[in-house]
C-alpha positions in Angstrom: -9.8 21.7 17.5 -10.1 17.9 17.5 -12.4 16.4 14.9 -15.3 14.5 16.2 -15.4 11.3 14.2 -18.6 9.3 13.5 -18.9 5.5 13.6 -18.4 5.1 9.9 -15.3 7.2 9.6 -13.2 5.9 12.4 -13.2 6.3 16.2 -16.0 5.4 18.4 -15.4 4.5 22.2 -18.0 1.7 22.4 -16.4 -0.2 19.6 -12.9 1.0 19.7 -12.3 1.9 16.1 -9.3 4.1 16.7 -8.5 3.9 12.9 -10.3 2.6 9.8 -8.9 -0.9 9.2 -9.6 -2.4 5.6 -11.2 -5.7 6.9 -13.9 -3.7 8.8 -14.3 -1.2 5.9 -15.0 -4.0 3.4 -17.3 -5.8 5.9 -19.3 -2.6 6.1 -19.5 -2.1 2.4 -20.3 -5.6 1.4 -22.0 -7.0 4.5 -19.6 -10.0 5.2 -15.7 -10.9 5.2 -13.9 -10.0 1.9 -10.4 -11.5 1.2 -7.8 -10.9 -1.4 -6.4 -13.3 -4.0 -2.6 -12.4 -4.7 -1.9 -12.7 -8.5 1.2 -12.8 -10.4 0.4 -11.3 -13.7 3.6 -11.8 -15.4 4.5 -8.1 -15.6 7.9 -6.4 -15.4 8.6 -2.7 -14.5 10.2 0.2 -16.5 12.6 0.6 -13.7 14.0 -3.0 -14.4 13.6 -3.6 -18.1 15.8 -0.7 -19.2 13.1 1.8 -20.2 14.1 4.0 -17.2 16.8 1.8 -15.6 17.6 -1.9 -14.7 18.2 -1.7 -11.0 14.8 -1.2 -9.6 14.0 0.6 -6.4 16.8 -0.1 -3.9 14.4 -2.2 -1.5 12.6 -4.1 -4.1 13.5 -7.8 -4.4 13.8 -10.0 -7.5 10.3 -10.9 -7.2 8.9 -7.1 -7.3 7.5 -7.2 -3.9 5.9 -10.4 -4.7 8.1 -13.1 -2.9 5.0 -15.3 -1.9 3.7 -15.6 -5.5 4.9 -17.9 -8.1 4.8 -17.2 -11.7 4.4 -20.9 -12.7 0.4 -20.9 -13.7 -1.8 -18.9 -15.7 -3.8 -16.2 -14.1 -7.1 -18.1 -14.3 -5.4 -21.2 -12.6 -3.9 -19.2 -10.0 -7.7 -17.9 -9.1 -9.0 -21.4 -9.6 -6.5 -22.9 -7.3 -6.9 -20.3 -4.6 -10.8 -20.7 -4.6 -10.4 -24.6 -4.5 -7.9 -24.5 -1.6 -8.5 -24.0 2.1 -8.1 -20.3 1.5 -11.0 -20.3 -0.6 -13.2 -21.5 2.1 -12.4 -18.4 4.5 -14.7 -16.1 2.7 -17.5 -15.9 0.1 -16.3 -12.7 -1.7 -12.8 -12.1 -3.0 -10.8 -9.3 -4.7 -8.6 -10.3 -7.4 -5.2 -8.4 -6.7 -2.6 -8.0 -9.2 0.4 -7.6 -6.8 4.0 -7.7 -7.9 5.9 -5.5 -10.4 4.0 -2.8 -12.5 0.6 -4.3 -13.2 -0.5 -1.6 -15.8 2.9 -1.9 -17.6 1.6 -3.2 -21.1 -0.8 -2.4 -23.9 -4.4 -1.9 -23.1 -5.3 -4.9 -25.0 -2.9 -7.1 -23.1 -4.1 -5.6 -19.8 -7.9 -6.4 -20.5 -6.7 -10.0 -21.5 -5.1 -10.3 -18.1 -7.6 -8.7 -15.9 -10.5 -10.6 -17.6 -8.5 -13.9 -16.8 -8.8 -13.2 -13.3 -12.5 -12.4 -13.2 -13.8 -15.9 -13.8 -15.9 -16.5 -10.8 -19.0 -15.0 -9.2 -17.2 -14.8 -5.8 -14.8 -12.3 -7.3 -16.2 -8.8 -6.4 -13.3 -6.6 -6.8 -10.3 -5.7 -8.9 -7.1 -4.2 -7.3 -4.2 -3.3 -9.4 -0.7 -2.4 -7.9 1.4 -0.1 -10.1 3.6 3.0 -10.6 2.0 6.5 -11.1 4.2 6.9 -14.3 2.3 3.9 -15.7 -1.0 5.3 -15.7 -2.6 7.1 -18.7 -6.4 7.9 -19.8 -6.8 4.8 -21.7 -5.8 2.7 -18.9 -8.1 4.5 -16.7 -11.0 4.1 -19.1 -10.2 0.4 -19.1 -10.3 0.2 -15.3 -13.5 2.1 -15.3 -15.0 -0.2 -17.6 -15.2 -2.9 -14.8 -17.4 -0.8 -12.8 -19.9 -0.9 -11.5 -20.0 -4.8 -11.6 -16.7 -4.9 -9.7 -15.2 -2.7 -7.0 -12.0 -1.3 -8.5 -9.0 0.3 -6.8 -5.4 1.2 -7.8 -2.5 0.8 -5.6 0.1 3.6 -6.4 3.5 3.6 -4.7 4.6 7.0 -3.4 7.0 5.7 -0.6 7.9 9.4 0.5 7.1 12.9 -0.6 10.7 13.9 0.0 12.0 14.1 -3.5 15.6 13.7 -2.6 14.9 10.5 -0.7 13.0 9.7 -3.7 16.2 9.9 -5.8 18.1 7.9 -3.1 15.7 5.1 -3.4 15.7 5.0 -7.0 12.1 5.1 -7.6 12.5 7.3 -10.9 9.2 9.2 -10.7 8.3 12.4 -9.1 5.6 13.7 -6.7 4.1 15.6 -9.6 3.6 12.3 -11.6 2.1 10.7 -8.4 -0.4 13.5 -8.1 -1.3 13.6 -11.7 -1.9 9.8 -11.6 -4.2 10.2 -8.5 -6.2 12.9 -10.1 -6.6 11.2 -13.4 -7.9 8.1 -11.8 -10.3 10.1 -9.6 -11.8 11.5 -12.9 -12.8 8.0 -13.7 -14.2 7.3 -10.2 -11.3 4.9 -9.5 -10.2 4.8 -5.9 -6.5 5.2 -5.2 -4.5 3.7 -2.3 -1.1 5.0 -1.7 1.9 3.2 -0.4 4.5 4.8 2.0 7.5 3.4 3.6 8.8 4.2 7.1 12.5 4.2 7.7 13.9 5.0 4.4 17.6 6.2 4.1 18.2 9.8 5.2 14.6 10.1 6.7 13.8 12.7 9.4 10.8 14.0 11.2 9.9 16.6 8.5 10.1 14.3 5.4 7.3 12.3 7.5 5.4 15.2 8.2 5.5 16.4 4.5 4.7 13.0 3.2 1.5 13.0 5.4 0.5 16.7 4.3 1.1 15.6 0.7 -1.2 12.4 1.2 -3.8 14.5 2.9 -4.0 17.1 0.0 -4.8 14.5 -2.4 -8.3 12.6 -3.1 -6.8 9.3 -2.1 -9.3 6.7 -0.4 -6.7 4.4 1.2 -3.2 4.0 2.5 -0.7 1.2 3.0 2.2 1.8 5.4 5.1 -0.6 6.3 8.6 -0.3 7.6 11.7 -0.2 5.4 13.2 -3.8 5.6 16.1 -5.2 4.0 16.0 -8.3 1.9 18.7 -10.2 -0.2 19.9 -9.3 -3.6 18.9 -5.6 -3.4 20.8 -2.4 -3.5 19.6 -1.6 0.0 21.1 -5.0 1.2 24.3 -3.9 -0.1 24.1 -0.5 1.6 23.2 -2.3 4.9 26.1 -4.7 4.6 28.5 -1.8 3.8 27.2 0.1 7.1 25.6 2.8 4.9 22.0 2.1 6.1 20.7 1.4 9.6 17.3 -0.2 10.1 15.0 1.5 12.3 13.5 -0.1 15.7 10.4 -1.1 16.4 9.8 1.7 18.9 10.7 4.2 15.9 8.3 2.6 13.7 5.4 2.6 16.2 6.0 6.2 17.2 6.0 7.2 13.6 3.0 5.1 12.6 1.2 6.7 15.5 2.1 10.2 14.2 0.8 9.1 10.6 -2.4 7.8 11.9 -3.4 10.7 14.1 -2.6 13.3 11.5 -4.0 11.4 8.7 -7.3 12.5 7.0 -9.9 10.8 9.0 -11.8 9.2 5.9 -8.7 7.5 4.5 -8.9 3.6 5.1 -5.6 2.0 6.4 -5.2 -1.0 4.0 -2.1 -2.1 5.9 0.3 -0.8 8.9 2.9 -3.9 8.4 4.6 -5.3 5.5 5.0 -9.2 5.3 8.7 -9.5 5.2 9.8 -12.7 3.5 11.5 -14.8 6.1 13.7 -16.6 3.7 15.0 -13.2 2.2 14.9 -10.9 5.1 18.3 -9.5 6.4 17.0 -6.9 8.8 15.3 -5.9 11.2 14.4 -9.0 12.7 11.3 -7.5 14.5 9.6 -7.1 11.2 8.9 -10.9 11.0 6.6 -10.5 14.0 3.5 -8.9 12.6 1.7 -9.3 16.0 4.3 -7.2 17.6 3.5 -4.4 15.3 -0.3 -4.6 15.2 -0.6 -5.4 19.1 2.0 -2.6 19.8 0.1 0.2 17.8 -3.1 -0.9 19.3 -1.8 -0.6 22.7 -0.2 2.8 22.1 -3.3 4.3 20.5 -5.5 2.9 23.4 -3.3 3.8 26.3 -2.5 7.4 24.9 -6.1 7.7 23.8 -5.1 8.4 20.2 -7.3 7.9 17.0 -7.0 8.5 13.2 -7.4 12.1 12.3 -7.5 13.7 15.7 -4.7 16.1 14.8 -5.6 16.4 11.1 -6.7 20.2 11.4 -3.3 20.8 12.8 -1.3 18.7 10.5 0.1 22.0 8.6 0.8 23.9 11.9 4.2 24.3 13.4 2.9 23.3 16.8 1.4 20.0 15.5 2.5 17.0 17.9 5.9 15.6 17.2 6.9 12.3 16.3 
């Protein structure tokens, strides 16, 4: 049975909302445009500093997925400079987004100082924290909850894949069980969780994508970020690529897989991203990842031409007869 979705959740033929986009969701919630301020909080990662290992995930660059950020200014100055620049004129409301590395990997006292340093202007209405599931505990959840209800708070957790064997290959150094526990703990404190997954990881097959969607649908997450696996310089994945051990996916493969994810995803989950911003100066492959419009226009065209929308196959997601990628 195909789920009939209402206006708020997703698809409506009159407005063509075939999936819930973050910008539209935020505009519905706050009544106007809301943008993010990317912040480098000066964090590191237990998968880099020797606590778990020193290599990091195989796809993660030296900047910890924050190639566009510069760690040359204080947190408050980063926010001030953003608001004073042309970017600060593009909206009246902003979310302070702690982006690169593991932004809960510190003492609670230090975390509070860093988060407080970003919340320095009335235009800041939200706090977003990107981190690892093994770096969430109850004290951190309590701290994040203390910023509510004055601020909208969410935590972004990297899952990447629900395939545990691929998890070992990509060197993420945490389990699905740890991810699930972190999600449930944050939910106890009313903190929204945004999951990250990557399409095109080494040894990926159709079942691993299906299992990842099923796993996400089973958890009380509020949002999802999806992007393709791209190869950047000075990573383990770059070595694998150069040695012929990894072949990047094609744009067609990504669009087909993204279409599967959207149509089988629980219909209340907000799509925060469907394309990663590959750093031009660091990118090795695939070239198409530099063309964000190809991805966004490509999926919009595919969903429209095939009359697809978010959650339309959600009830069949666990069925062997579910649509194939």
